[in-house]
C-alpha positions as CSV (number, residue, x, y, z in Angstrom):
1,M,11.7,9.7,7.5
2,A,10.1,11.3,10.1
3,E,8.0,8.2,12.3
4,V,5.9,5.8,11.2
5,V,2.2,6.0,11.6
6,V,-0.4,4.3,12.9
7,E,-3.5,5.2,12.6
8,G,-6.3,4.7,9.5
9,G,-4.0,2.4,8.8
10,L,0.0,1.7,8.6
11,A,2.0,4.4,7.1
12,I,5.8,6.1,7.1
13,R,5.5,10.2,7.6
14,L,7.9,12.0,5.7
15,L,10.5,14.8,7.2
16,D,8.7,16.9,4.5
17,G,4.8,16.3,5.7
18,Q,4.2,13.5,3.1
19,E,2.2,10.7,3.9
20,L,3.2,7.3,2.5
21,T,0.6,5.0,2.5
22,S,-0.4,1.8,1.2
23,I,-3.6,-0.1,-0.5
24,Q,-2.4,-3.2,1.7
25,F,-2.1,-1.6,5.0
26,G,-5.0,1.0,4.4
27,G,-7.7,1.7,6.9
28,S,-10.3,-0.4,7.6
29,V,-13.8,-0.3,10.1
30,L,-12.5,-3.5,11.6
31,G,-9.5,-1.9,12.4
32,E,-10.8,1.7,13.2
33,I,-13.0,-1.1,15.9
34,L,-9.7,-2.7,17.2
35,G,-6.7,0.1,17.3
36,Y,-5.1,-1.8,14.3
37,R,-3.7,-4.0,16.0
38,S,-2.6,-6.4,13.4
39,F,-0.5,-3.2,12.6
40,R,1.3,-2.8,16.2
41,R,4.1,-5.5,15.2
42,A,4.8,-4.4,11.6
43,H,5.0,-1.1,13.3
44,Q,7.7,-1.6,16.1
45,V,9.6,-3.6,13.3
46,L,9.6,-0.4,11.1
47,A,10.2,1.6,14.1
48,A,13.1,-0.3,15.6
49,A,14.7,0.3,12.1
50,H,13.9,3.6,12.0
51,A,15.6,4.6,15.4
52,A,19.0,2.4,14.3
53,A,19.3,4.1,11.4
54,I,19.2,7.6,13.2
55,A,21.3,6.5,15.8
56,D,23.3,5.6,12.7
57,H,23.2,8.8,10.6
58,P,22.0,11.5,12.1
59,V,19.0,13.4,10.0
60,Q,19.9,15.7,7.8
61,Y,17.1,18.4,6.8
62,G,17.4,18.8,2.7
63,E,15.0,18.7,-0.1
64,P,11.7,17.5,-0.4
65,V,11.7,13.8,-1.2
66,L,10.7,12.9,-4.6
67,V,7.4,10.3,-4.2
68,E,6.9,8.3,-7.4
69,T,3.8,6.3,-8.0
70,S,3.4,3.3,-10.1
71,L,0.8,2.0,-11.4
72,W,2.1,0.0,-14.3
73,W,0.2,-3.0,-13.3
74,R,-3.4,-1.6,-14.2
75,P,-3.7,-1.7,-18.1
76,P,-2.5,-5.5,-18.7
77,L,-4.9,-6.2,-15.7
78,V,-7.9,-4.1,-17.3
79,A,-6.5,-6.5,-20.9
80,F,-6.6,-9.6,-19.1
81,A,-10.1,-8.7,-17.4
82,A,-11.5,-7.5,-20.6
83,F,-10.3,-10.3,-22.7
84,A,-11.7,-13.1,-19.9
85,A,-15.3,-11.2,-19.9
86,S,-15.4,-11.5,-23.9
87,L,-15.1,-15.5,-23.5
88,V,-18.0,-16.0,-21.1
89,P,-20.3,-15.1,-23.5
90,A,-18.1,-17.2,-26.3
91,L,-18.6,-20.4,-23.6
92,I,-22.4,-19.7,-22.8
93,L,-23.0,-20.0,-26.4
94,G,-21.1,-22.7,-27.4
95,Y,-22.2,-24.9,-24.6
96,I,-26.1,-24.0,-25.5
97,L,-25.6,-24.8,-29.1
98,H,-23.4,-27.8,-28.5
């Protein structure tokens, strides 16, 4: 990790220049207006941990970091949404006909 960045949300910049961001810590209009005050404490904690890690183990430049993104939760969520959506017309029709 090269640094923790607070611009357009909270991100971690890797040594090879890649930025890791998160939907949870992504940018927002309110954050742009207020300067991401809610992320400042998280930024301080991560930056302090990073500084301590570098002090204990100096940075060794090597191969680029392999970043893997997993979206395993999307198919089950879509299946559940489709199932729930199919129940609504049946419930409405059952209510009308009852």
